[in-house]
C-alpha positions as CSV (number, residue, x, y, z in Angstrom):
1,M,147.6,112.5,22.2
2,V,148.2,116.0,20.9
3,I,149.1,114.6,17.5
4,V,146.1,112.4,17.3
5,I,143.7,115.3,18.1
6,S,145.6,117.5,15.5
7,E,145.0,114.8,12.8
8,V,141.3,114.5,13.8
9,M,140.8,118.2,13.5
10,K,142.6,118.3,10.1
11,T,140.2,115.5,8.9
12,F,137.2,117.3,10.3
13,T,138.2,120.6,8.8
14,S,138.7,119.0,5.4
15,F,135.4,117.2,5.6
16,A,133.6,120.4,6.6
17,A,135.2,122.2,3.7
18,L,134.0,119.6,1.2
19,L,130.5,119.7,2.6
20,F,130.5,123.5,2.2
21,I,131.6,123.3,-1.4
22,A,129.0,120.6,-2.2
23,S,126.2,122.7,-0.6
24,V,127.2,125.8,-2.6
25,A,127.3,123.7,-5.8
26,A,123.9,122.2,-5.1
27,Q,122.4,125.7,-4.5
28,N,123.8,127.0,-7.8
29,P,122.9,124.5,-10.4
30,N,123.3,125.2,-14.2
31,P,120.2,127.4,-15.0
32,R,119.9,125.9,-18.4
33,I,119.1,122.4,-17.1
34,G,115.6,121.5,-18.2
35,K,113.4,121.7,-21.3
36,W,113.1,124.8,-23.5
37,K,110.5,125.4,-26.4
38,L,111.3,127.5,-29.3
39,K,109.0,130.6,-29.5
40,Q,107.9,130.5,-33.1
41,D,105.0,131.6,-35.4
42,A,105.1,128.3,-37.5
43,P,101.8,126.4,-37.4
44,P,101.6,122.9,-35.9
45,P,103.1,120.4,-36.2
46,A,106.2,122.6,-36.2
47,S,108.0,122.5,-32.9
48,N,111.6,122.7,-31.5
49,I,112.4,121.5,-27.9
50,M,115.9,121.9,-26.6
51,T,116.7,119.8,-23.5
52,Y,119.7,120.3,-21.2
53,E,120.6,117.5,-18.8
54,A,123.3,117.7,-16.1
55,V,126.2,115.2,-16.4
56,A,129.3,115.1,-14.3
57,G,131.3,118.1,-15.2
58,G,129.1,119.3,-18.0
59,M,125.7,118.9,-19.7
60,K,124.0,116.9,-22.4
61,V,122.3,118.9,-25.1
62,T,119.4,117.3,-27.1
63,V,117.3,119.1,-29.7
64,D,114.0,117.5,-31.0
65,S,112.2,119.3,-33.8
66,V,109.4,118.8,-36.2
67,S,109.1,121.0,-39.4
68,A,105.8,122.4,-40.6
69,S,105.7,119.6,-43.1
70,G,106.0,117.0,-40.3
71,Q,109.7,116.0,-40.8
72,K,111.3,115.0,-37.5
73,S,114.9,115.7,-36.4
74,H,116.8,114.6,-33.3
75,W,120.4,115.4,-32.5
76,T,122.5,115.4,-29.3
77,Y,125.9,116.0,-27.9
78,T,127.5,116.0,-24.4
79,T,129.9,118.9,-23.5
80,M,132.1,119.5,-20.6
81,L,131.8,123.3,-21.3
82,D,135.6,123.5,-21.9
83,G,135.7,124.7,-25.5
84,K,136.7,121.3,-26.8
85,D,135.1,119.7,-29.8
86,V,132.8,116.9,-29.0
87,P,130.8,114.7,-31.5
88,I,127.3,115.5,-32.4
89,T,124.9,112.7,-33.3
90,G,122.1,113.2,-35.8
91,Y,122.8,116.8,-36.9
92,S,123.3,117.3,-40.7
93,T,124.7,120.9,-40.3
94,A,127.6,119.9,-38.0
95,D,129.5,116.9,-36.7
96,T,131.1,118.6,-33.7
97,A,130.3,121.3,-31.1
98,A,132.7,123.1,-28.8
99,V,130.9,125.0,-25.9
100,T,132.7,127.6,-23.9
101,V,131.4,129.4,-20.9
102,V,131.8,133.1,-21.3
103,N,130.1,134.2,-18.0
104,A,127.2,133.2,-15.8
105,T,124.6,133.9,-18.5
106,T,126.4,133.3,-21.8
107,N,127.9,130.3,-23.6
108,E,129.5,130.3,-27.0
109,I,129.2,127.3,-29.3
110,V,131.4,126.6,-32.3
111,Y,129.7,124.0,-34.7
112,K,132.0,122.3,-37.2
113,K,131.5,120.1,-40.2
114,G,134.5,118.2,-41.4
115,G,136.7,120.3,-39.2
116,T,135.5,123.6,-40.8
117,I,133.4,126.0,-38.8
118,A,129.8,125.8,-40.1
119,Q,128.2,128.1,-37.5
120,L,128.8,130.1,-34.4
121,A,126.1,130.4,-31.7
122,T,125.9,132.7,-28.7
123,N,123.5,131.3,-26.1
124,V,122.3,133.8,-23.5
125,I,120.0,132.9,-20.6
126,S,117.8,135.8,-19.3
127,V,118.5,137.2,-15.7
128,D,115.1,135.6,-14.6
129,G,116.1,132.2,-16.1
130,Q,112.9,131.9,-18.2
131,T,114.3,132.5,-21.7
132,I,117.3,131.6,-23.7
133,T,118.2,133.6,-26.7
134,V,120.5,132.0,-29.3
135,T,122.1,134.1,-32.0
136,F,123.5,132.0,-34.9
137,N,126.1,133.3,-37.3
138,R,127.1,131.4,-40.4
139,T,128.1,132.1,-44.0
140,N,125.6,131.2,-46.8
141,A,126.5,129.5,-50.1
142,Q,127.1,132.9,-51.7
143,G,129.7,133.8,-49.0
144,Q,127.5,136.3,-47.3
145,P,127.1,136.5,-43.5
146,V,123.7,135.3,-42.1
147,T,122.5,135.9,-38.6
148,T,119.4,134.3,-37.2
149,V,118.0,134.6,-33.6
150,A,116.0,132.0,-31.8
151,V,114.2,132.6,-28.5
152,Y,113.4,129.6,-26.3
153,E,111.0,129.7,-23.3
154,K,111.5,127.4,-20.2
155,M,108.9,124.7,-20.0
156,P,107.3,123.7,-16.8
């Protein structure tokens, strides 16, 4: 009888621990999940919407944009946030992305084209969770470093 009660207590303790871990994970979701709009001065129809969706173990990133001349772009990839290259669909600048979590607010992304680094991006979410600032670093055709910064605001 003592052995049976001991096994029941072990099972109960394991189950309680799993519930606790699940509840903590549910209370601390990835703050990037949702839609984000690029803050820009370009006149309509120009727009850039970045969408993050939760997937098991990672997130799906989708970017939908329209240039000032009306040209549409749609590209996407799914990352496990482990620094490994994953394929990008629809992006002319790169064919893979590798996302690494630096800390609770910062992700680093390495974009590659044909196995060569095309661009590095540092993605930082604000403490209040309402803006994402992405700093892009690349080299232009003349071999000079180019840095651009994009600020996205969380959409309702």
